[in-house]
N, C-alpha and C positions, 0 to 999 in steps of 0.2 A: 932290650930296647923296644921290642914289640909290645911287651907288657906295659911299658910306660905309655906307649901310644894308645893302647886300649883304655888305660886308666884316664888319660886326658880326653879321649873321645867320650867316654862314659860321663866324665865330669861336665864336659861341654854340653852333652845332650841333657843331662840332669839340670844344668843351669838354664838351658833354653826352655825347659819345661816350667821352671819356676819363674822365669823372667816375665816381664810385663807383656801383655798381648800385643800383637803386631798392629800397627796403624794400617788404615786402608791402602796407603801408598806402598807400605812394606808388603802387605798381602798381595798386592798387584805385582810387585817385583818377584815375590816367591813364585807366584803362578806363572809369570812370564818366563823366568829362568827354568822352572820345573818343566814347562812345556818344550823347552829347547834342549833338554838333557835326556838322553836315551837310557832306558833301563839296560844295564850292562849284562844281565843274565837272561833277558827275555828273548825268545826266538823271533818274535815279530818286532818290528821297529816301533816300539811304544815309548812315549815320554814317561818319565817317572810319575807324573801326575795321574796317569791312567793305569799304571801297574800297581797291583796290590801286594807285591811281595815285600819281604822284610828289608831287603837292601834298598829298594826304591823309597820306602818309608824313612829309612835312615838318611838317605840322600836328601829327601825333602826337609828333614829335621836339620840337617847340616846347612841347607840353603837358608832356612829360617834363622838359624843361629848367626850365620854370616851376614844376613840382611840386618838383623838387630844390631850387629856389631858395626854396621855402617859400610859394609863392603859394596862395591859397585858390581853391576852385572859382569863386566869384563873381568874383574878380580875373581868372582865366583866361577866363571867359565874357565879361567886359567887354573884355578884350584882343581876342578874336576878333570880338566885336560891333563894336568900333571899326574893326577892320581889314577885315571882310567884310560888315558890316551885320547887321541883326536877322535876316535870312533864314537866316543860317548856323546859328542855334540851332534845334535840333529841338523843344525845349520852349519854349513862350512864357515871357516874363518873368513874374515874380511880382507885377507891378504891376497896377493896375486894368485896363488894356487887355488884359493877358495873361489875367487871370481872366475878363474879359468874353468873350474869344475862346473860352475853354473852356466857359463857361456858356450862351452864346447858342444853340448848337444844341440843348442839352438843354431850355432854356426854350421854344424854338420847338416842339419835339416835344411837350412837355407842353401848351402852349396849343393846338396843333393837335388833339391827342387829346381835350382838354376840349371844344373846339368840335365835333368829330365826335360825341362822346358826347351833347352837348346837342342836336345836330341829330337824332340817331337817337332819343333819348328823346322829343323833340317830335314826330317822325314817328309813333312808336308811340302816343302819346297822341292824335294827330290821327286815326289809323286807328280807335281805339276809340270816338271820338265818334260819335254817331248822325248819319246823313246825312239832311238835310232834303230833302223832295221838294216838288214844286210844289203838291201837294194838301195839304200840311201847313199848317194854319192859323197855326202859329207863324211860319212863313216869311213869310207874307203880312202878319202883324201887325208883325213886326220891321223889315222892309225896305220902303221906299217903292216904289211901283209904277213901273217903268220903262216909258215909253210903247212902246218898241220891243218889250220883252218882253211887254207886255199884248197887242200886236197879234199876235205869234207864238202866244201862248196861245189867243187867239180863233180864229186860223186852224186850230190843231191841234184845238180843240174842234169847230169847224165841220166839219173833215174826219172826225172821229169820228162826228158826228151823221149826216153824209152816208153813211158806211159802214153805219151801223145802219139807215138808211132803205133802202139797196139790198139789205140781207140779208133 
């Protein structure tokens, strides 16, 4: 079966080489589709139009042949997606998952910026609020007395009185 596939591919490539030259519209389609398909063996994310390896050249020839046969961009993308997987497409599909893939980073950036702005505004408001001291009667009226805190205050007060007595 794979020998038959190779034979058909070789015949298709040979026929595309002998076929009439591409029209400007077809050349534009080949360029557009080729720039949207990733080289499957390149380490960098390169479109097949920028890669010089044999498989990229074969893929471009396949795009040319399919373009001459009247295939649409979507049909050509589907062919390469079936053959090489979703990873071969440089642009995500136009379905919900593809749109989510493009919108998620922007949404995360907006939410993070909003959270940071809220935090900074809260810090600024907190800094402008008056600071309550231990001598402030409002502090003592609002909060119940902590026994440990009361003991510390008493010790501090005793230390102050002792310093006054020594002076």
